[in-house]
C-alpha positions as CSV (number, residue, x, y, z in Angstrom):
1,M,0.0,0.0,0.0
2,Q,2.8,2.4,0.9
3,R,4.5,1.9,-2.5
4,A,1.2,2.4,-4.4
5,K,0.5,5.5,-2.5
6,E,4.0,6.9,-3.1
7,V,3.8,6.3,-6.8
8,G,0.4,8.0,-7.0
9,R,-0.6,6.5,-10.3
10,Y,-4.0,5.4,-9.1
11,T,-6.4,6.7,-6.4
12,L,-6.5,4.2,-3.6
13,E,-9.9,3.5,-2.1
14,N,-8.3,2.1,1.0
15,G,-5.6,4.6,2.0
16,Q,-4.7,2.8,5.2
17,I,-1.0,1.9,5.4
18,P,-0.3,-0.8,8.0
19,A,2.1,0.2,10.7
20,S,5.5,-1.3,10.0
21,S,6.5,-4.1,12.2
22,N,9.4,-3.5,14.6
23,Y,11.2,-6.7,13.6
24,V,11.2,-8.8,10.5
25,P,14.1,-11.3,10.2
26,E,16.5,-10.4,7.4
27,P,15.9,-13.6,5.4
28,M,12.1,-13.1,5.6
29,E,12.5,-9.5,4.5
30,A,14.5,-10.5,1.5
31,E,11.9,-13.1,0.6
32,L,9.1,-10.6,0.9
33,L,10.9,-8.1,-1.3
34,D,11.4,-10.8,-3.9
35,V,7.6,-11.7,-3.8
36,F,6.8,-8.0,-4.1
37,E,8.9,-7.6,-7.2
38,T,7.3,-10.7,-8.8
39,I,3.8,-9.3,-8.0
40,S,4.8,-5.9,-9.4
41,T,6.0,-7.5,-12.6
42,L,2.9,-9.6,-13.0
43,V,0.5,-6.9,-12.3
44,S,2.3,-4.5,-14.7
45,S,2.4,-7.1,-17.5
46,L,-1.4,-7.4,-17.1
47,G,-1.7,-3.7,-17.9
48,Y,-1.9,-2.3,-14.4
49,P,1.4,-0.6,-13.6
50,V,0.3,0.1,-10.0
51,F,3.9,0.3,-8.6
52,E,5.7,1.9,-11.5
53,P,6.4,5.6,-11.1
54,I,4.6,7.9,-13.5
55,S,6.9,9.5,-16.2
56,K,7.4,13.0,-15.0
57,P,7.0,15.8,-17.5
58,N,10.2,17.5,-18.6
59,R,9.2,21.2,-18.7
60,S,12.1,21.9,-21.2
61,S,10.4,19.5,-23.7
62,E,7.9,20.7,-26.2
63,Q,4.7,22.0,-24.5
64,F,1.2,21.9,-26.0
65,Y,-1.8,24.1,-25.4
66,C,-5.5,23.4,-25.6
67,Q,-7.9,26.4,-25.6
68,G,-11.5,27.1,-26.1
69,G,-14.7,28.1,-24.3
70,G,-12.8,29.7,-21.5
71,S,-10.4,26.8,-21.0
72,D,-6.6,27.1,-21.1
73,G,-4.8,23.8,-20.8
74,K,-1.0,23.3,-20.9
75,G,0.7,20.0,-21.0
76,Q,3.0,17.5,-22.8
77,M,3.2,14.0,-24.1
78,V,5.1,11.6,-21.9
79,E,5.8,7.9,-22.2
80,D,2.7,6.9,-20.3
81,G,0.2,9.3,-21.9
82,F,-0.5,13.0,-21.7
83,V,0.2,15.2,-18.6
84,V,-1.9,18.3,-18.0
85,Y,0.1,20.8,-15.9
86,A,-1.0,22.2,-12.6
87,G,-2.5,25.7,-13.1
88,S,-4.3,24.7,-16.3
89,R,-7.9,26.0,-16.5
90,A,-10.8,23.8,-17.6
91,R,-14.2,24.9,-18.7
92,I,-16.7,24.4,-15.9
93,Q,-19.7,23.6,-18.2
94,V,-19.9,20.3,-20.0
95,A,-21.4,20.4,-23.5
96,P,-24.5,18.3,-24.1
97,S,-22.6,16.5,-26.9
98,A,-19.8,15.3,-24.5
99,T,-19.3,11.5,-24.5
100,S,-20.5,9.6,-21.4
101,S,-16.9,9.2,-20.1
102,V,-16.2,12.9,-19.8
103,I,-18.5,13.7,-16.8
104,P,-17.4,10.7,-14.6
105,Q,-13.7,11.5,-15.3
106,R,-14.2,15.1,-14.3
107,E,-16.2,14.1,-11.2
108,K,-13.3,11.7,-10.2
109,L,-10.8,14.5,-10.6
110,I,-12.9,16.9,-8.5
111,S,-13.4,14.4,-5.7
112,A,-9.6,13.6,-5.7
113,G,-8.9,17.3,-5.5
114,V,-7.1,17.5,-8.8
115,L,-9.7,19.9,-10.2
116,D,-10.7,22.7,-8.0
117,E,-13.4,25.3,-8.7
118,V,-11.9,28.8,-8.6
119,E,-13.8,31.9,-9.8
120,G,-16.2,30.1,-12.0
121,E,-13.7,27.7,-13.7
122,Y,-11.9,24.6,-12.8
123,R,-8.1,24.7,-12.2
124,F,-5.7,21.7,-12.0
125,T,-4.1,21.7,-8.6
126,E,-1.4,19.3,-9.7
127,D,0.1,17.8,-12.8
128,Y,-2.2,15.0,-13.9
129,L,-1.5,12.0,-16.2
130,F,-4.2,11.1,-18.6
131,S,-4.0,7.8,-20.6
132,S,-4.6,9.7,-23.8
133,P,-4.4,13.2,-25.2
134,S,-8.1,13.0,-26.2
135,M,-9.3,12.4,-22.6
136,A,-7.0,15.2,-21.4
137,A,-8.5,17.6,-24.1
138,A,-12.1,16.4,-23.3
139,V,-11.7,17.2,-19.6
140,V,-10.1,20.6,-20.3
141,L,-12.7,21.6,-22.9
142,G,-15.7,20.0,-21.3
143,R,-16.8,18.3,-24.5
144,S,-15.8,15.4,-26.8
145,A,-12.4,16.1,-28.3
146,N,-9.7,14.6,-30.5
147,G,-6.7,15.4,-28.5
148,W,-4.4,14.7,-31.4
149,V,-5.7,17.9,-33.1
150,E,-6.8,19.9,-30.1
151,W,-3.4,20.1,-28.4
152,K,-1.1,22.4,-30.4
153,N,2.4,23.7,-29.8
154,E,3.3,27.4,-29.7
155,H,3.6,27.5,-33.5
156,G,0.1,26.0,-34.0
157,K,1.2,22.5,-35.0
158,T,-1.0,19.8,-33.7
159,L,0.2,16.9,-31.6
160,S,-0.6,14.6,-34.5
161,E,1.6,16.6,-36.9
162,I,4.5,16.4,-34.5
163,H,4.2,13.0,-33.0
164,R,2.4,10.9,-35.7
165,E,3.1,12.5,-39.1
166,G,6.7,13.4,-38.1
167,T,7.6,9.8,-37.6
168,E,6.3,8.5,-41.0
């Protein structure tokens, strides 16, 4: 539990961390650490990297912007997905045409304290990793969005133009 909480990749429903025992024999500790590594590898290979640290954004790398309807998101592509930076503004209203996944995602972020209502808009209180640029754009814009075309760099080039078309 402690390692999963430190990594912060997922929101834990049971946030209780057991008190550490005063004494665990060294051979048993080594065996337990080996079992933990095995479990971590298995869980990760099944698509749940619970214990793997999130790729931290490198602020010196290319940044992207998503704007519209009063929203002003900033972020970047990382190995694990798309990170929206703390301080980014998200539109408070959700468009009627938004997909059914946008509202629950926003509610989850609000209850976790990642999105906070400030002066009639939502603000990201911390950097947040989304699994895709499209979900990041949808949360910021409050509507369905194709993140590959909504996120643009300072020169107006889309994420798709830089990361997809540039590699072909």
